[in-house]
N, C-alpha and C positions, 0 to 999 in steps of 0.2 A: 504495499499499500502504500509504503513511506516512499520507494524507487518512482511509484508511479505518479505522485505528486510532485516532486521531482521533475519528473519528465515535462508533465502538462505546465508548469512553472516556465519550462525552455519557450514555450508559445504563447506565454502571457501578456506580451509586450505588444503583438500582434492583436491582442484586442482592448488592452487597459486604456491605449490612447487614441484609439478613433471614439471607443466609448466616452471617455472624458470628452474631447474635443465637440462630442453631440449633447453629452445632456448637461443639464446646468441643475446640480444640485441644490439642497438649500436644507440646513441644520435646524433641530426642534429639539431644545429650545433655542431660539437665537443666542441667548447667554448660557453657553456650556458651564458656566461656572456653578447652575441649579443642579447639577447632577453630583457635584460634591465629591468627583472622583479622589483619592488618598494617591499620594507620588510615593509611597513608601509599599504599595500593593500591588501584584501584578492585575493586569485587564483579561478577562476573558469575553470580547462580543458576542451575543448569542443572538442569532436570524431563527424567526420562525420556521423557515423550510430553506434546504440549500440551494443557494443560486448563487452563481456565479457574478451574476449581473447585479443582484444583489449585496454581493460581498466586494465588486469593485466601486459600485456607488459609496458602500462606508468605506472605503480607503481614499475614494478622495475628498469626503468629507474631513475624514483624520487627517487628511496631510494638509487640507487649508486650516481646520482650527487648529493645531499643534496638536492632536491627540496620539496616543500611541497607535501605530500603526498595525494593521490586523495583517497577521499570516495564518495561513491554512493551520488547523490545529494537528492536522496528521496524529500520530503519535507523540508530539513533543508538549511538554506542560509547558504553561503560559507561566514567563519571567518579570521580573520589572521593568528589564530593558525589550521584552519582547512581547505585545500582545497577542493575543492568537484569537480565531472566528470561529462557532462552530455552529450547526444547525440542529434543532431539536431531532430528536429521532424521532423514525416514522415506521410502525407496525414492527412486530416481534422479531425480526429478521435483523434488525438492528439493534438489538438489545446490549449488547456491547459496543456501545457508542464513545467518542469523546468525551461524552459528559458522564458516562458511566467511570470511564479511567480518571476523572477528575474528581467524582465524586470519593471513591474508591482511594485517590493518592489522599485526600482530605481524612480519610478515617485509619490511616496507618502513619501517618503522619502530622502529629498536634500542630505544629508549629506552619504548616502549611497553610495560605489563606489567599485568597483571590477574590476578586471584583467581579461578578454575576452581572453584567449589562446589558439589556433586553436590548437591542435595537429593530424597530420596523422600518420598511421602505417601501415607501407608496410611489408608483409611477402613476403620479397621474392624480386628481383628487375630485373623480366626478362619482357622486354615492347615487345616480342616477340608475334604475334599475329599467334597465332596455330589452325588448325581445329581437332588435333586429340583428341580422348575422354580423353586419359590420360593428355595433357596440360591443358584441359579445366577445369578435376579433379583439379586438383594441383597448377596452375595458380593463385595467387592474384586478386582478382574483390572486386570494391568497395562494392556491397551488393550480400552475400550469404546466403545461408540456415546452419543452426547448424552443419549439417552432413559434409555440404562441408568445411564449415568451419575449424571443427578439421582435416580434412584431408590438407587443405593448412598449417596449422600449423606443422602440421606432416611431410610436405615435405619442408618447408621454415623457420620451427622454429630457423635454426640456423645460419639465415642470414634476420634478423628483424631490419627495420630503426625506429626507432619514430623522427618525425621529429616534433618540436614546434617551429610556426609561430610568429611572432610579436604581444604583446596585442593588442587588440582594446581598442580604445578609448571610453570606457563605458560611462562617464558623455556626452561628446561631444554627441555622439549618440542619448541620451535621449532628449537634447534641442533640439531637431526638432520641439519639440509642439504637435504630433499626437497622437492618441489614442495608447493602451497596443496593440490591434493586428496587427494595420498597421507596427508599430516597430518592433514587434517580426517577422512580414513577412520579412521586409527593413532586418535587422537582419541577418535571414536565408538566404535570396538571397548571401547577402555580404561573407558570411562563407563558402557557395556552391562556390563560385565563385573562392573562396580562395582556398577550398580543389578542386576544378578540374585543377587549375593553377598550384598548389604543386604539383599535379600527374603528370603533365606532365614536371614539372621542374625538378623532379625525374626519374622517367622512361624514360623520351624521346616520342618521338610519337612512336604509333604501327609501327611493324615493317615488311613488305613482308615478303615471304620465298622466297632464294635466287633464285630459279627459276623462280618463277614468276616476281621478280625484274629486272632480265634478259631478261624475255620475255618483259618487258614493254620497256627496252630499244632498244631492237631491231625493236619494234614498235613506236617508236619516228620520227616524221617528215623528222626532219634535220637527223637521222640515216640511214633513207629509202632512201632520195635523196642521199644520200651518198654511199649508197651502187649501187644505181643506176649508179652513177659517175663512182663510182671504177670499175663496172662491164664492164662499155662502154671502159673507159679509157684504162684498162687492157687486154682489148678482152677475157674476162671470163663471166662465167656462172654468175647470180645473186645468186643461189644458195651457190656458193663457195665463192663469198663472203659474204652473210650471215653468213657461219659456221667462217670465219675468223673473223668477227664482232663479235661471238658467242665467240670465243674461248677471243678474247679482253676485251670482259664482263668479263668473266671467270677469267679474271688475274687482274682486277682492283677492282671487286666488294669484299666488305667484307661480313662475314659471321658468325655475331654475334652468339655468346654462352655463355648462363649464367654459365655452368661448367665451359668452359675455363676461364670467369672471376672470379669464385671462387677460381678456383685453381692458376691463378696468381695473387690474393689479398693475398692470404698467401705464395706463392712465392717472394712477393715483399716487404710484410711487414717483413719475413725476412730478404732480404736486406740490405733494411735500414737500420735494425739494427744494422746487420753487418759491412756495409761499411761507413756509415755516424753517425754522432753523434747528427743527429738530423733533421728535415726538417723545416724552418720559412719560413711560409706563411702569405702574407699580402692583407689586403682587400677585404678579403671574403663577408662582410657583402654588399658591392656594386653590386659585383658578383649576389650573391645571389638576391638581388632585381633586377635585369638585367634577372636572368635566370626566373625567378619570373613573370615578366610582360608581358606574351606571346609572347616573340620575339625568333627567329631564333638567334643563340648566333655562332658566328665563331672566334675560338680562333687563335691568331694569336701570338705565342711564339718566343722569341729570340732561337737560336739553336747550342749549344756548346758541347753537348754529345749525344751520344745514350740514356745513362739514359733519355732523352727530353722526347720522347715517352713514356715511362711509367710513367715519375714522375705526369706530369701534370693530365694526365687520372686516376694515384692512389689518387691524390690529393680530384679531384672530386668527383671520387665514395666515398672516405669515409666521405665527407662533405657533401653526400645526394644528388648530384647533376647529370645531367644524362650524360652518357658518351659519348663524341664525337667521329665521325668515325674521322679515322687521315690518312691523306696524308703522304705515306712514300715511298720512293727512291726504285724502285724495285728491286735494288740490296742488299736489304732486305729480299728478297724473298726467302729463301733457307729454305731446311729442317733442323730442323723441325721446327725454328724460325719462317720462313712466314706462315705456317698455322696456327702456333699458335696465333701470333699477327693479322692475319685474322679473327682469332674468338674472337677477342678481339677487334676488332671494325679498325684497317687497313684497307683502300684500297689502292692498288698500283698504282702508278704512273711516266711512262717513264722518262728518262734525258730530251728526246728531243722529241715534237710533228712534228718537220719538216718533210716535204715528206712524210706522213703518214695523210691524211685527213678522213680516214674513223677512224684510232684511236681516233684523234681527236674529232669528233663527238659523237662516243660511250663515251668518256671520258666525255664530254661535256652533255650530256645526264644525267650521272649518277651524276653530279654534281649541276643540273638542279632537278634532283629526290631529291635528300639531302635538297636542297635550298627550296622546295618547301611544302617538307613537314614537314619543320622546325627541322630536325635533326641537332643537333650541329656538328660541325666540327673544326677541328683543322690541319692548315699545316703550314711552315714554310716561312717566307716571304722573308729569306735571299736564299731559295734555298738549301743551305748544310750548313754545320756545318763551324763555325767559328774557322780559325786554330789559330787567332791571338788572342782572345779574344775581338776584336771589332766587331761592326755591320758590317756586308757589304752590300752594296749597295743591295735593295732588286731586288727580279725577280720575273715580276709582269703578267706571264702566268696567274698562278692558281689565283690570285686576279682577274684578269680579266674577267675569267670564272665566277667566284663568284659575282662579281658587275654585269655583264649581267644578269645575273640569276635571281638576288635578284631585281634589278631595272625594269626589263623585265616579270617580273611574276605577279600572285597573289599570292603570299607566306604570312607569317608573316610579321613584322616589324625585322630589319635586325640587331644585333648590333654588333658592330666587338670588341674585347676582346684584346689589347694587351698586352703580359705577358713577363714580364723580370724574365729569369731563369738563375741564378748561382750558383757557386760552390766555397769553400774553395780551391779545388784542382777539377780541370777535370782528371779524370782517362786516358784519350785518351792522355794526354799534351807531353807525352815524344814522340808518334808516331807524332805530329801535328809539334812537332819540327824539326825532322828529315824529315818531308815531307816538310818541308820549307826548309831546307836548302839544299835537294836535294839528302839525301845518303839513302831514303827508299822512293821508287817511290809507288804513290796510288795504290791500288788497291781494287777489291772487297771482300767484305765480305764471309767467308766460316763458316761451320762447323768445319772447324781446326783452324782457326781461334778465333772462340767462344771456343772453349776448351781450346785453348793455355791462351787465356785473360781471361779466367773465374780465372783457378789455379791463376793467378799474382794479378787479382784483389779482390780476396776475403782474399789475405793475408794482407791487406794493409786498411788504415782508411784515410777518405777523408775530413774529417771534416765535416761541416755542406753543407747542400743544402738550395736555396732561392728561393723562388716563389713568386713574386708581378704581381697582376692582376690590369692592368694600367685602366685610365679612357676610358670605352667605348664610342664608336662612332657611332651613329645612322647614319644609311648610308643613310636612306631616309632622314632626316638633314641633312646630310653633303652634298648630291647632291642638295638639295634646296639651298643650301648657296652656293657651288659651281659650280654648274653645271644647267644655267638658261634655262628652258622649257627641263628639260632632260624628261621628260614623252611622251612628243610629239618623242625626238628624238630615246627614247629606243622603241617605237612603231613601226619605221621604220627601225631598225636596222638591219644589214646585219653581222651576227655576223663572217663570213669567213675573213670579209674583216674590221678589226676594223679602224674607222673612226680616225684620227688625234685630235678630239675635246676627244675622248674616251681613248685613250691613254694617251693623257696630263692627264686628271681628276686622270685615276688609277696610273699613275705617283706620281702626289700631295699626292693621297691619302695613297699609299706606305710608303711615305714618313711621312706622319704624324701620321702613323703606328710606322715605326721605331723611333720618335719622343717620342712617349707615352711608346713603350718599356724601354728608357733610363730614362725617366721620372718617373717611377715605380721602379727605381732600389734600390737595398737596399746595404749600403755600410757597409761592415762586419770587423771584425778587421785584418783578413789574407789579404785583399783588402788594408786597410789602409797603415798596416805594410808595404807592397810591395812597396805602393807610396814612402813612406820614403825611406827603403834601396835601391831601384833602383832609388832614385833623386841621393844618393853619389857617385861620379865618381871612386871610388873603391870599392863599394858596401859593404863598413864597415863602422858601424857608433858606436859611444862608446851608451853603454846601457841606461846612462841619458839621451843624448840628444835623443834617439829614445824614452822615455818615454814623455820627456815634450813636444817633436813634436807630440806625438801620440794624446795628451790632448789637445793640441791646433788646432789640424785639427779639431778633434771629435768635440770640442765645434763649431769650425766655420761652421762645416755639421750641426749643431742643431741650431745656433742661423741662418745662412744664407743658408736654405736648396735649394738645388736646385730646389725641386719642391714640392709641399705640399702633391704629394706622396709618395716622395723620404726618403727613411726612414736611419737613423742615429744611432750607435749605443747607447742604453740606457744609458749604462756606459760611461763616459768620461775620467774616471781613467786611465792614460799612461800606468802604472806598468798590472792592471788587462787585458787592451787591447793586452800588449805584450805577457802577459801568455799565453791568449787563442791562438795565431795566432802561436808563435814560434815551436810547435809541427808539425803541418802543413807545416810552411817555410823550417821543416830543418836547423834552424838557428845552425850556429856554434859559439862559443862562445871562443874568445881568453883573457884569463887571461891577466890582467895587475894589476900593482900595483897602476893604479890613477881610475879603475874601468874598468869591461868587455869590451870588444869590437865585438859586433854582424857582423857576415858575413855570406856570403854562399858559397857553390862552385862556378864555372864559369858555370857550365851545369843548377846547380840551379838557376842561379842567371835569365839565359834566358829564364826558364819555368816559372819562378815567372811573367814576364812580360805579359803573358796570364791573371793571377790574377788581377795582375793592369790594363789591360786595359779593364777589365769589368766596372771598378769603376774610371777611370780616369775622364770622361767626368763630375761627379758630382762636379769636383774641375776645371772645365776647363776657368770660367771666375775669380776666385781669383788667379788661375794661370797666367793667360794673365797678371792681374794687376800687380801679383809681377814681373813679369820679368820686367817691367819700372823702379824696382827700383834695379835690379841686377847690374848696372854700374852708376847707378844715387842715391845721397843720398834723393833727393828732387824732386820732379814734382808737377807742377801745375795741380789742379783736373781737370778743366775744359780742358788744353790740354791732358792729359794723357785720358781724356773719346773719345776725337776725335780722337785720334791716335786709341786707342782700338776698337772703333767703325770700324775704316777704316780695320780692319786684322780679326775682328768676323766674317764676310761670310764665307771667308776660315777654320774658325777654325770651324763653326758650320757646314760648308756642311761634313767633315771629321768624324765630332762626332753626329750629328743627334741632334744639340741643341735646345732647343724646342721653343726658342725666335722667332718670325720673326725680320727680317735685323733692321725695326722700331721700334720695342719694345728693342733693344740691350741696347742702352745706358740707361734707366729706370733700364736694369736690373744690367748692369756694376754698375752704380751708390750704386745699393742696394747691391751688393758684396763687394763694399769699405766700405760701410756702417757696413758689418758684420765685415770685418777684422779691423774696428778702434775698434770695441766692443770687439776682441778679443785679442787687442794689438799687430797683428801683421803690421798696420800702425799707424800713428802717427799725428794729423792734427796740425797744425800750423796757424798763422796768415795768412791772403790774401789769404786765399783759396789756399794753399798750404799744401801737405803731404811730409812727410818723414818718410824712414824706422827705425826702432829699431838700439839702437845702437849696435856697432858690439862688438861679446861676450856674448849676452843677450842669452835665450834660445828662443822669440818672432825672434831673428835676425835669429836663425839658423833655425827656422820654416818659416819664410818668403823665406830663398831661398831654404829649400826644396820645398817648395810650387811651387816658380818659375820653379823648374826642371821636373813637370810633365807636361807642356807643352814645355819644351825646344826642344825637336825632333821636334815636330810638327811645331815650329816656324821657326826653320832651315831649315827644308824642303821649309816652304814659302819662307825665303827668297834665297835661291838657284831657285826656282820657278820665280821668281819676277825678281833677278837679271840678271838668261838668257835671261830673255824676254827684258829687260832694256838694255840688250847686244844687243840683235837684233833691239832696236830702232837705234843705232847706224851703224848698219850693214845693214838695211833694215827691212821696218816694217812690211812685211808680212812671215809668216815662215809657212813650211808643218806642220802638227798636229803629225804625227806619227815619224816624225824624231824627233821632238822636245821631246814628252816622253819620247824618249832615250836616250837623253841628259842628261833630267832631274835624271834618273834612273841612268844612268851611273855614274853621277856626284855624286849622294847619295852613290853610292857602293864606290867610291874611298875614300870620307869624312868618311866612316862606317871603310873602311880597315886603313886610317890614324889615326882617332882616336881612333882603338882598339873597335870598337862596335861590341859589340857580340849579333847582333839584326837584323833577316832578313826584318821583316816588313817594317825597317826604309828606305828601296830602293824597297819596294813593287808599279809598277809601275802603280797599281788601285788611288793608292792618287793622283798621279802627274796627273792623267785624270781627277780626280774629283775636284783639284785646278783649272784645265784649264776649263770645266764645270762652276765652281762656277763665276770666271773670267767674262766669256762670259756672264753670267746669269746678272752681275752688270755691265757690258756694258764696262770694261776696255779691252776687247776682241771682236773682231766681227769675227764671223765663217762664210766662203763661201765655201763649198765642204768640202773639207781636209784643207784649208787653213785659217791661222788664222792672223787678225788685228790686228796690235797693238795699243794703244791707248797712246797719249803723258803723259797722266793723269801717266800712270804706274811708273813713277819714283820716284814722289812722294811716291807710296807704297813702291818702294824698297828700297829706304832711310831708312823710319821708320821701316821697318824689319828689317833692318839692326843695327839699331840703339839698337836693342834690343840683339844682339847678342857681344859676348867678340871679341877683337880686333884679337887674333888667328884665330878664326871663319872667321870673314871677311875676315881678309887676306886670308886665305885658298878659300874662295868661289870668291873671286875677282882673286887670280890666276888660278883658275879653269877655271872661264868663257874664259879666255884670250888664254885658249888650243882648237885651231883649230882641231888638229888631233883624240883628241877625241869625235868629233861630229857624226862620221859616224862610230866608233866603234860600237860592238853588244855587249847586254849584256851578262854579264857571265849567267852559265846553272842551278845555285842555287838560281834563284828569286824568290820571293815569289807566290804563287797559292792558293792564300786565297778565292777563288769564286769557287772553285769545290763543286758539289754536292755531298751528300754522294754516 
């Protein structure tokens, strides 16, 4: 056998170099540091089947990535300076395989160790199950003959993925004290399960032809029942109703095409390099483990740009993970983009399902098919793009359908993955600003908009993009913890009439998803510098003050992180952070003999609020604490914590903070410790805290930190002051009228103070505050009326302490103007909740 291998090796260059010239191999993970190979242990690569083509593809990747080169095992054992490659044995005839020899060696030599690295080679990435002879010949398969393998390499060699799994613990496996034959069988079984799961995680489930899928949707029992009801209600024929349902299915369903995927891959690779300085991706190993665990994965990203549709899918494909089907607004279904996105996995949904039960039934059946087949999905819980950079209140319709299908069916376990998406600069930010100010009405997309927008986009750079995959939520485990007897409840569920318990469960889950998105946010240099610059009243900061403040805040983010998954800048050098942020922020330098002053134009300052809002929640607790020192030099630590806990629920409801109310005190206490470690606060005797001396860099950073939450605290003060005012005139108020009062007061304050920030008087924020006050018991709602609790006076008093005397006077004055109560809001109020 050894002589035969040596003879074959003489002819290997005749095959190796043409194959390398033809194939284009790509390694997964892209960062092979994920597989954590030890330098002091020999390596043995394990392939699922014996294939010279797979071995040569593995060899090409190892040479490119600097991994140990794989040699055919033969009778040789792997050594530190010589890795080997072997394949799983097939049938009883190969019981004495290379794997058997490696296991036997380990049993006889207790000092022998090896890293068994499973390697999967995918020639092409097409999961479609086709019946045509041409597809059968050229589509990759786990076991093929030599001629068919040659055809597969010929057809798909330009798109070859080599995936490296985590090394198996060889010594722990051998410690089971069993015979070599038994250990080999167990090891082969473990490896085969790994290869089967990896194939599913990379390619996804087999997909039916689109025509078959549509026919299965129309045959769904719920769709059949809806067809009969529609025909009876509209007094039309069943055939006409069925034709309409088929039109709905054609409008909704994706039409996966490997050719379209390949085309978009090349276009997007060129596009990212053209407009971005790089894409920063976090927490891929955890995601990879989740997709490998036989789960249906539902990705729920934040939504800030049309680029979101492409960015996440591009990353997943490049990392060797199955592409999800993406829920896209039907407004994007215009020629030619609509058809192209559909072939890349997009399925379309309408803005509203109300009034059309047939459409709802067809769409729900489509979601059921995706869930039950284990097809990854992606949709945006906010429903549309955020116009302010903040997370919007989640829309629960799509999530409710997914939850109902997952908990009511017999599919694979479901993992919900929150995804944070951020940018140094969002390309649509100018458009968002005009929409918020009311100077540009929101309209649907068209080919003309695409052409005009592309010419502008391609001329600019937008810094870096940031994608971070949050902690997966095991849906079944979450239901076990938060929905008692959910299996019995789901078994008798009427999908057309969602009961209150299901609505509450989905609403709580959606809030948990939003908290998960914020928990994995990335703090970039541009966001950090925007926080500092926009915290200055005149939007101007001395360069040396900017540098030192950036450095202190970056240190705070590292010493006291918002969450274990939140990412802070690796380099906390303030000058380096400023140099990175300056081009994207378009800072203006005003020369001065005592040092440059940094500022921005008025419109640019407003645009930067979008970048600031992406990351401001990361400093929410330190900023709240810093506000207690804005007008007081010292505070008792216990009293400070008590007052901060009182305000925390309102802050948490606006920013989707991750701590429950009963954990707020511990989180605030930890934030104080972080501020003490950074010198932003100083501990004195008898449990008191004081701020740094005025004129120091630490004092300037504390002031800048306090201003991050200043606008939010002002809104809180307005709300509770108005409610306190109504305590004197009557404890019952009409909710809609009161929301208008809050909006008008904030609008007036913005005009008087010179703020150019439309989000400051967004009525949705005040609506959210009222809901939070209802939840914590300071308000009681009966219909559209609110009953005010007397305890709200204390909240109003504490909120006002955080404001300066001028703001306190302004708010007190405005609450005494009864003629404002019934006025109508201005026409340029914020419209942040619109769907794309």
